[in-house]
C-alpha positions as CSV (number, residue, x, y, z in Angstrom):
1,V,-13.6,-2.6,7.2
2,Q,-12.9,-5.3,3.8
3,L,-10.0,-4.8,2.3
4,Q,-9.9,-6.4,-2.1
5,A,-6.7,-5.7,-3.3
6,S,-5.1,-6.1,-6.7
7,G,-2.9,-4.9,-10.2
8,G,0.0,-6.9,-9.1
9,G,2.1,-8.8,-11.7
10,L,4.9,-9.9,-14.0
11,V,6.9,-6.8,-14.8
12,Q,10.5,-5.7,-16.1
13,P,12.8,-3.6,-14.3
14,G,11.7,0.1,-15.3
15,G,8.7,-0.9,-15.9
16,S,5.8,0.4,-13.7
17,L,2.5,-1.2,-12.0
18,R,-0.5,1.0,-9.9
19,L,-2.0,-1.1,-7.6
20,S,-5.5,-0.9,-6.0
21,C,-7.2,-1.8,-3.2
22,A,-11.3,-0.6,-2.6
23,A,-12.2,-1.0,1.2
24,S,-15.5,-2.0,1.6
25,G,-17.3,-0.8,5.6
26,S,-16.3,2.6,7.5
27,I,-13.3,5.0,6.9
28,F,-12.8,7.1,9.2
29,S,-11.4,10.8,9.3
30,V,-8.6,8.9,12.3
31,D,-7.9,6.0,9.6
32,V,-4.2,6.1,8.0
33,M,-4.8,3.7,5.1
34,G,-1.0,2.4,3.3
35,W,0.3,-0.2,1.9
36,Y,3.3,-2.7,3.2
37,R,5.6,-5.5,1.1
38,Q,7.1,-8.2,2.2
39,A,10.0,-9.9,0.4
40,P,10.5,-13.9,0.8
41,G,12.6,-14.1,3.8
42,K,12.1,-11.0,4.8
43,Q,9.9,-9.2,7.7
44,R,6.8,-6.6,6.5
45,E,7.4,-2.8,5.8
46,L,5.2,0.1,5.0
47,V,5.8,1.2,2.0
48,A,3.5,4.3,2.0
49,A,0.9,5.5,3.7
50,I,-1.5,8.5,3.7
51,T,-4.1,9.7,6.2
52,H,-7.6,11.4,5.8
53,D,-5.8,14.8,4.9
54,D,-3.7,13.4,2.3
55,T,-0.7,13.8,4.9
56,T,1.7,11.3,2.6
57,N,4.2,9.0,4.1
58,Y,7.4,6.7,2.2
59,S,9.5,4.8,3.0
60,D,13.8,5.9,1.7
61,S,13.3,3.3,-0.4
62,V,10.6,3.8,-2.7
63,K,10.7,7.9,-2.4
64,G,11.1,9.7,-5.7
65,R,9.4,6.5,-7.2
66,F,5.9,5.4,-6.0
67,T,2.8,7.3,-5.4
68,I,0.2,6.8,-3.1
69,S,-3.1,8.2,-3.1
70,R,-6.9,7.9,-3.0
71,D,-10.1,8.3,-4.5
72,N,-12.9,11.3,-3.2
73,A,-14.9,8.6,-1.9
74,K,-11.6,8.0,0.7
75,T,-12.4,4.0,0.1
76,T,-10.0,3.3,-2.2
77,V,-6.6,3.8,-2.4
78,Y,-3.5,3.1,-5.1
79,L,0.3,2.4,-5.3
80,Q,1.6,4.3,-8.7
81,M,5.1,2.4,-8.8
82,N,7.1,3.3,-11.1
83,S,11.5,2.7,-11.9
84,L,10.5,-0.1,-10.6
85,K,13.5,-2.3,-9.2
86,P,14.1,-6.9,-9.0
87,E,14.4,-5.3,-4.8
88,D,11.3,-4.4,-5.4
89,T,9.4,-7.8,-5.4
90,A,7.2,-9.0,-2.4
91,V,3.7,-9.3,-1.5
92,Y,2.0,-5.6,-1.5
93,F,-0.6,-6.5,0.9
94,C,-2.7,-3.6,2.2
95,N,-3.5,-2.1,5.3
96,V,-5.9,0.5,7.3
97,D,-4.8,0.8,11.0
98,R,-7.5,2.8,12.7
99,N,-6.7,4.8,16.3
100,L,-8.4,3.8,18.4
101,G,-7.2,6.0,21.4
102,G,-5.5,5.8,24.1
103,G,-2.5,4.7,22.2
104,R,-4.1,1.9,20.6
105,S,-5.4,0.6,17.2
106,Y,-6.1,-1.5,15.1
107,A,-4.7,-3.3,11.1
108,Y,-6.2,-4.4,8.9
109,W,-5.4,-6.1,6.2
110,G,-6.3,-7.0,2.3
111,Q,-5.3,-10.0,1.5
112,G,-2.0,-9.0,-0.4
113,T,-1.3,-9.1,-4.1
114,L,2.3,-9.9,-5.5
115,V,4.5,-7.9,-7.9
116,T,7.3,-9.1,-9.6
117,V,10.5,-7.2,-11.2
118,S,12.8,-9.4,-13.1
119,S,14.0,-9.7,-16.8
């Protein structure tokens, strides 16, 4: 699976951005697609994730502001980010986490897209 993320940029506090991530290759029902972010000097953290049956999960810091969704083909995942704050500034990475069974999983990563929230 190859992941191509896009949509980052510079936005003022309170503004909105929409990130997209297109997956090439097969996406299976065991796959969870998601977005992570990494701010300077910090560890990478989960922002939001969506399962094959469209169950979603969000970090507490973005609940109510961000929405994760996917297209009908389930190969493109989106992250709608509203009411952006300076602390949302980070490189955002698209991710596919594949359940291999037996407690094992494999993670695919996109190249990252920079989101800067600043006035």
